[in-house]
N, CA, C and O atoms as a printed pandas DataFrame, in Angstrom:
     atom_number atom_name residue_name chain_id  residue_number  x_coord  y_coord  z_coord
0              1         N          UNK        A               1  -77.483  103.942  152.828
1              2        CA          UNK        A               1  -76.490  102.919  153.022
2              3         C          UNK        A               1  -75.108  103.555  152.948
3              4         O          UNK        A               1  -74.831  104.310  152.017
4              5         N          UNK        A               2  -74.261  103.275  153.883
5              6        CA          UNK        A               2  -72.929  103.850  153.957
6              7         C          UNK        A               2  -71.904  102.824  153.496
7              8         O          UNK        A               2  -71.999  101.647  153.843
8              9         N          UNK        A               3  -70.917  103.273  152.709
9             10        CA          UNK        A               3  -69.902  102.356  152.199
10            11         C          UNK        A               3  -68.640  102.349  153.042
11            12         O          UNK        A               3  -67.768  101.506  152.833
12            13         N          UNK        A               4  -68.524  103.254  153.974
13            14        CA          UNK        A               4  -67.344  103.307  154.818
14            15         C          UNK        A               4  -67.523  104.368  155.873
15            16         O          UNK        A               4  -68.556  105.036  155.926
16            17         N          UNK        A               5  -66.514  104.527  156.721
17            18        CA          UNK        A               5  -66.634  105.530  157.768
18            19         C          UNK        A               5  -66.679  106.929  157.188
19            20         O          UNK        A               5  -65.921  107.258  156.275
20            21         N          UNK        A               6  -67.563  107.746  157.716
21            22        CA          UNK        A               6  -67.702  109.113  157.246
22            23         C          UNK        A               6  -66.796  110.015  158.071
23            24         O          UNK        A               6  -66.826  109.994  159.301
24            25         N          UNK        A               7  -66.002  110.797  157.380
25            26        CA          UNK        A               7  -65.119  111.731  158.069
26            27         C          UNK        A               7  -65.695  113.135  158.059
27            28         O          UNK        A               7  -65.111  114.054  158.634
28            29         N          UNK        A               8  -66.852  113.306  157.401
29            30        CA          UNK        A               8  -67.454  114.621  157.315
30            31         C          UNK        A               8  -66.855  115.393  156.172
31            32         O          UNK        A               8  -65.890  114.959  155.544
32            33         N          UNK        A               9  -67.440  116.548  155.906
33            34        CA          UNK        A               9  -66.932  117.347  154.790
34            35         C          UNK        A               9  -65.541  117.888  155.072
35            36         O          UNK        A               9  -65.189  118.201  156.209
36            37         N          UNK        A              10  -64.771  117.986  154.013
37            38        CA          UNK        A              10  -63.428  118.527  154.127
38            39         C          UNK        A              10  -63.415  119.990  153.763
39            40         O          UNK        A              10  -64.433  120.669  153.894
40            41         N          UNK        A              11  -62.278  120.491  153.306
41            42        CA          UNK        A              11  -62.173  121.898  152.919
42            43         C          UNK        A              11  -63.183  122.257  151.837
43            44         O          UNK        A              11  -63.435  121.462  150.932
44            45         N          UNK        A              12  -63.748  123.427  151.924
45            46        CA          UNK        A              12  -64.721  123.958  150.976
46            47         C          UNK        A              12  -65.973  123.088  150.878
47            48         O          UNK        A              12  -66.717  123.179  149.901
48            49         N          UNK        A              13  -66.209  122.247  151.887
49            50        CA          UNK        A              13  -67.385  121.395  151.900
50            51         C          UNK        A              13  -67.273  120.180  150.998
51            52         O          UNK        A              13  -68.268  119.502  150.745
52            53         N          UNK        A              14  -66.065  119.896  150.507
53            54        CA          UNK        A              14  -65.848  118.777  149.603
54            55         C          UNK        A              14  -65.477  117.517  150.373
55            56         O          UNK        A              14  -64.792  117.578  151.394
56            57         N          UNK        A              15  -65.930  116.394  149.878
57            58        CA          UNK        A              15  -65.593  115.102  150.460
58            59         C          UNK        A              15  -64.086  114.866  150.292
59            60         O          UNK        A              15  -63.570  114.990  149.182
60            61         N          UNK        A              16  -63.376  114.528  151.367
61            62        CA          UNK        A              16  -61.927  114.287  151.256
62            63         C          UNK        A              16  -61.570  113.192  150.251
63            64         O          UNK        A              16  -60.525  113.269  149.606
64            65         N          UNK        A              17  -62.416  112.181  150.109
65            66        CA          UNK        A              17  -62.160  111.118  149.134
66            67         C          UNK        A              17  -62.237  111.678  147.718
67            68         O          UNK        A              17  -61.432  111.312  146.861
68            69         N          UNK        A              18  -63.195  112.560  147.468
69            70        CA          UNK        A              18  -63.305  113.205  146.162
70            71         C          UNK        A              18  -62.058  114.031  145.868
71            72         O          UNK        A              18  -61.537  113.992  144.754
72            73         N          UNK        A              19  -61.583  114.767  146.847
73            74        CA          UNK        A              19  -60.386  115.592  146.659
74            75         C          UNK        A              19  -59.180  114.748  146.255
75            76         O          UNK        A              19  -58.325  115.208  145.499
76            77         N          UNK        A              20  -59.110  113.518  146.756
77            78        CA          UNK        A              20  -57.981  112.644  146.425
78            79         C          UNK        A              20  -57.992  112.199  144.969
79            80         O          UNK        A              20  -56.933  111.936  144.401
80            81         N          UNK        A              21  -59.176  112.110  144.352
81            82        CA          UNK        A              21  -59.242  111.587  142.988
82            83         C          UNK        A              21  -59.399  112.664  141.921
83            84         O          UNK        A              21  -59.227  112.378  140.736
84            85         N          UNK        A              22  -59.718  113.886  142.310
85            86        CA          UNK        A              22  -59.860  114.964  141.325
86            87         C          UNK        A              22  -58.508  115.289  140.693
87            88         O          UNK        A              22  -57.473  115.264  141.359
88            89         N          UNK        A              23  -58.537  115.591  139.408
89            90        CA          UNK        A              23  -57.322  115.968  138.691
90            91         C          UNK        A              23  -57.662  117.098  137.731
91            92         O          UNK        A              23  -58.824  117.297  137.379
92            93         N          UNK        A              24  -56.662  117.818  137.320
93            94        CA          UNK        A              24  -56.831  118.925  136.381
94            95         C          UNK        A              24  -57.386  118.404  135.059
95            96         O          UNK        A              24  -56.877  117.417  134.530
96            97         N          UNK        A              25  -58.424  119.051  134.514
97            98        CA          UNK        A              25  -58.972  118.610  133.238
98            99         C          UNK        A              25  -58.056  118.914  132.047
99           100         O          UNK        A              25  -58.269  118.378  130.960
100          101         N          UNK        A              26  -57.049  119.760  132.235
101          102        CA          UNK        A              26  -56.128  120.079  131.153
102          103         C          UNK        A              26  -54.918  119.149  131.170
103          104         O          UNK        A              26  -54.587  118.541  130.152
104          105         N          UNK        A              27  -54.258  119.036  132.324
105          106        CA          UNK        A              27  -53.056  118.205  132.410
106          107         C          UNK        A              27  -53.394  116.752  132.689
107          108         O          UNK        A              27  -52.534  115.886  132.526
108          109         N          UNK        A              28  -54.607  116.460  133.099
109          110        CA          UNK        A              28  -55.181  115.134  133.308
110          111         C          UNK        A              28  -54.627  114.333  134.477
111          112         O          UNK        A              28  -55.360  113.536  135.062
112          113         N          UNK        A              29  -53.404  114.510  134.825
113          114        CA          UNK        A              29  -52.846  113.712  135.910
114          115         C          UNK        A              29  -52.419  114.545  137.108
115          116         O          UNK        A              29  -52.079  113.994  138.155
116          117         N          UNK        A              30  -52.432  115.831  136.971
117          118        CA          UNK        A              30  -51.958  116.694  138.047
118          119         C          UNK        A              30  -53.000  116.806  139.151
119          120         O          UNK        A              30  -54.176  117.059  138.888
120          121         N          UNK        A              31  -52.559  116.616  140.377
121          122        CA          UNK        A              31  -53.503  116.752  141.491
122          123         C          UNK        A              31  -53.900  118.208  141.697
123          124         O          UNK        A              31  -53.206  119.129  141.266
124          125         N          UNK        A              32  -55.017  118.390  142.357
125          126        CA          UNK        A              32  -55.498  119.728  142.678
126          127         C          UNK        A              32  -55.342  119.969  144.170
127          128         O          UNK        A              32  -55.652  119.099  144.984
128          129         N          UNK        A              33  -54.861  121.150  144.523
129          130        CA          UNK        A              33  -54.742  121.525  145.924
130          131         C          UNK        A              33  -55.830  122.535  146.251
131          132         O          UNK        A              33  -56.381  123.184  145.361
132          133         N          UNK        A              34  -56.129  122.659  147.516
133          134        CA          UNK        A              34  -57.213  123.526  147.962
134          135         C          UNK        A              34  -56.672  124.885  148.373
135          136         O          UNK        A              34  -55.722  124.977  149.150
136          137         N          UNK        A              35  -57.282  125.935  147.848
137          138        CA          UNK        A              35  -57.034  127.302  148.309
138          139         C          UNK        A              35  -58.340  127.757  148.948
139          140         O          UNK        A              35  -59.228  128.285  148.278
140          141         N          UNK        A              36  -58.440  127.541  150.275
141          142        CA          UNK        A              36  -59.686  127.849  150.976
142          143         C          UNK        A              36  -60.011  129.333  150.955
143          144         O          UNK        A              36  -61.179  129.705  150.849
144          145         N          UNK        A              37  -59.004  130.183  151.053
145          146        CA          UNK        A              37  -59.240  131.628  151.078
146          147         C          UNK        A              37  -59.915  132.112  149.797
147          148         O          UNK        A              37  -60.751  133.015  149.834
148          149         N          UNK        A              38  -59.550  131.511  148.663
149          150        CA          UNK        A              38  -60.107  131.916  147.378
150          151         C          UNK        A              38  -61.266  131.018  146.935
151          152         O          UNK        A              38  -61.870  131.269  145.892
152          153         N          UNK        A              39  -61.587  129.973  147.714
153          154        CA          UNK        A              39  -62.620  128.987  147.352
154          155         C          UNK        A              39  -62.336  128.379  145.986
155          156         O          UNK        A              39  -63.201  128.351  145.111
156          157         N          UNK        A              40  -61.102  127.889  145.818
157          158        CA          UNK        A              40  -60.672  127.344  144.541
158          159         C          UNK        A              40  -59.869  126.059  144.739
159          160         O          UNK        A              40  -59.323  125.797  145.811
160          161         N          UNK        A              41  -59.820  125.274  143.670
161          162        CA          UNK        A              41  -58.912  124.146  143.567
162          163         C          UNK        A              41  -57.847  124.554  142.559
163          164         O          UNK        A              41  -58.169  125.075  141.492
164          165         N          UNK        A              42  -56.583  124.319  142.889
165          166        CA          UNK        A              42  -55.477  124.808  142.074
166          167         C          UNK        A              42  -54.670  123.635  141.528
167          168         O          UNK        A              42  -54.300  122.725  142.269
168          169         N          UNK        A              43  -54.402  123.666  140.219
169          170        CA          UNK        A              43  -53.571  122.648  139.581
170          171         C          UNK        A              43  -52.117  122.893  139.954
171          172         O          UNK        A              43  -51.627  124.019  139.865
172          173         N          UNK        A              44  -51.426  121.832  140.372
173          174        CA          UNK        A              44  -50.030  121.962  140.780
174          175         C          UNK        A              44  -49.080  122.054  139.592
175          176         O          UNK        A              44  -47.901  122.355  139.773
176          177         N          UNK        A              45  -49.572  121.800  138.378
177          178        CA          UNK        A              45  -48.723  121.853  137.189
178          179         C          UNK        A              45  -48.946  123.121  136.368
179          180         O          UNK        A              45  -47.999  123.862  136.105
180          181         N          UNK        A              46  -50.181  123.374  135.963
181          182        CA          UNK        A              46  -50.448  124.514  135.070
182          183         C          UNK        A              46  -50.843  125.778  135.825
183          184         O          UNK        A              46  -50.971  126.840  135.216
184          185         N          UNK        A              47  -51.038  125.685  137.131
185          186        CA          UNK        A              47  -51.358  126.817  137.999
186          187         C          UNK        A              47  -52.701  127.474  137.650
187          188         O          UNK        A              47  -52.891  128.670  137.869
188          189         N          UNK        A              48  -53.626  126.675  137.105
189          190        CA          UNK        A              48  -54.991  127.170  136.909
190          191         C          UNK        A              48  -55.745  127.007  138.217
191          192         O          UNK        A              48  -55.497  126.073  138.980
192          193         N          UNK        A              49  -56.669  127.926  138.466
193          194        CA          UNK        A              49  -57.512  127.876  139.656
194          195         C          UNK        A              49  -58.952  127.652  139.214
195          196         O          UNK        A              49  -59.493  128.406  138.406
196          197         N          UNK        A              50  -59.561  126.604  139.756
197          198        CA          UNK        A              50  -60.935  126.245  139.422
198          199         C          UNK        A              50  -61.832  126.596  140.596
199          200         O          UNK        A              50  -61.533  126.228  141.732
200          201         N          UNK        A              51  -62.932  127.306  140.342
201          202        CA          UNK        A              51  -63.807  127.714  141.444
202          203         C          UNK        A              51  -64.570  126.535  142.043
203          204         O          UNK        A              51  -64.839  125.535  141.378
204          205         N          UNK        A              52  -64.908  126.691  143.324
205          206        CA          UNK        A              52  -65.804  125.754  143.997
206          207         C          UNK        A              52  -67.015  126.575  144.402
207          208         O          UNK        A              52  -66.912  127.521  145.182
208          209         N          UNK        A              53  -68.173  126.195  143.855
209          210        CA          UNK        A              53  -69.401  126.947  144.117
210          211         C          UNK        A              53  -70.403  126.045  144.826
211          212         O          UNK        A              53  -70.765  124.986  144.314
212          213         N          UNK        A              54  -70.845  126.463  145.993
213          214        CA          UNK        A              54  -71.808  125.696  146.778
214          215         C          UNK        A              54  -71.350  124.261  146.990
215          216         O          UNK        A              54  -72.156  123.333  146.946
216          217         N          UNK        A              55  -70.049  124.082  147.221
217          218        CA          UNK        A              55  -69.496  122.754  147.478
218          219         C          UNK        A              55  -69.300  121.907  146.233
219          220         O          UNK        A              55  -69.026  120.711  146.335
220          221         N          UNK        A              56  -69.439  122.515  145.048
221          222        CA          UNK        A              56  -69.289  121.776  143.790
222          223         C          UNK        A              56  -68.093  122.339  143.019
223          224         O          UNK        A              56  -68.086  123.518  142.666
224          225         N          UNK        A              57  -67.075  121.500  142.755
225          226        CA          UNK        A              57  -65.945  121.977  141.967
226          227         C          UNK        A              57  -66.338  122.157  140.510
227          228         O          UNK        A              57  -66.934  121.266  139.906
228          229         N          UNK        A              58  -66.005  123.311  139.950
229          230        CA          UNK        A              58  -66.315  123.611  138.550
230          231         C          UNK        A              58  -65.018  123.426  137.763
231          232         O          UNK        A              58  -64.198  124.339  137.669
232          233         N          UNK        A              59  -64.848  122.227  137.202
233          234        CA          UNK        A              59  -63.600  121.885  136.526
234          235         C          UNK        A              59  -63.716  122.084  135.013
235          236         O          UNK        A              59  -63.447  121.178  134.224
236          237         N          UNK        A              60  -64.119  123.282  134.643
237          238        CA          UNK        A              60  -64.218  123.664  133.233
238          239         C          UNK        A              60  -63.099  124.654  132.924
239          240         O          UNK        A              60  -62.898  125.620  133.659
240          241         N          UNK        A              61  -62.380  124.412  131.846
241          242        CA          UNK        A              61  -61.269  125.300  131.500
242          243         C          UNK        A              61  -61.751  126.724  131.262
243          244         O          UNK        A              61  -61.030  127.675  131.562
244          245         N          UNK        A              62  -62.960  126.888  130.727
245          246        CA          UNK        A              62  -63.503  128.229  130.498
246          247         C          UNK        A              62  -63.786  128.970  131.804
247          248         O          UNK        A              62  -63.840  130.200  131.810
248          249         N          UNK        A              63  -63.964  128.256  132.891
249          250        CA          UNK        A              63  -64.255  128.866  134.190
250          251         C          UNK        A              63  -62.984  129.075  135.027
251          252         O          UNK        A              63  -63.013  129.772  136.041
252          253         N          UNK        A              64  -61.893  128.479  134.605
253          254        CA          UNK        A              64  -60.633  128.559  135.357
254          255         C          UNK        A              64  -59.948  129.893  135.122
255          256         O          UNK        A              64  -60.159  130.551  134.103
256          257         N          UNK        A              65  -59.129  130.275  136.081
257          258        CA          UNK        A              65  -58.300  131.467  135.893
258          259         C          UNK        A              65  -56.843  131.081  136.088
259          260         O          UNK        A              65  -56.530  130.151  136.831
260          261         N          UNK        A              66  -55.974  131.788  135.427
261          262        CA          UNK        A              66  -54.535  131.568  135.586
262          263         C          UNK        A              66  -54.061  132.317  136.811
263          264         O          UNK        A              66  -54.360  133.498  136.988
264          265         N          UNK        A              67  -53.324  131.626  137.648
265          266        CA          UNK        A              67  -52.722  132.284  138.810
266          267         C          UNK        A              67  -51.295  132.660  138.440
267          268         O          UNK        A              67  -50.835  132.391  137.330
268          269         N          UNK        A              68  -50.607  133.281  139.377
269          270        CA          UNK        A              68  -49.217  133.617  139.127
270          271         C          UNK        A              68  -49.064  135.085  138.767
271          272         O          UNK        A              68  -49.884  135.919  139.150
272          273         N          UNK        A              69  -48.022  135.388  138.036
273          274        CA          UNK        A              69  -47.697  136.764  137.696
274          275         C          UNK        A              69  -48.835  137.426  136.915
275          276         O          UNK        A              69  -49.315  136.895  135.915
276          277         N          UNK        A              70  -49.245  138.583  137.392
277          278        CA          UNK        A              70  -50.226  139.362  136.691
278          279         C          UNK        A              70  -51.672  139.008  136.962
279          280         O          UNK        A              70  -52.562  139.585  136.337
280          281         N          UNK        A              71  -51.946  138.072  137.878
281          282        CA          UNK        A              71  -53.347  137.726  138.121
282          283         C          UNK        A              71  -53.856  138.253  139.411
283          284         O          UNK        A              71  -55.021  138.039  139.749
């Protein structure tokens, strides 16, 4: 049963609707942007990068890496 029109998978194989509601588990309200080259979701506030494995975002702080200077 379909609840609405399907647009197909988005970047990294993630549902675009899911991407709209995902937020950083640390800052709680910060949206995540897609870094397709690195297969990661990136917090726009704390600059943590969360891996996406087999189309599943891994939003665990222990799995995240800090981007920016020195990474």
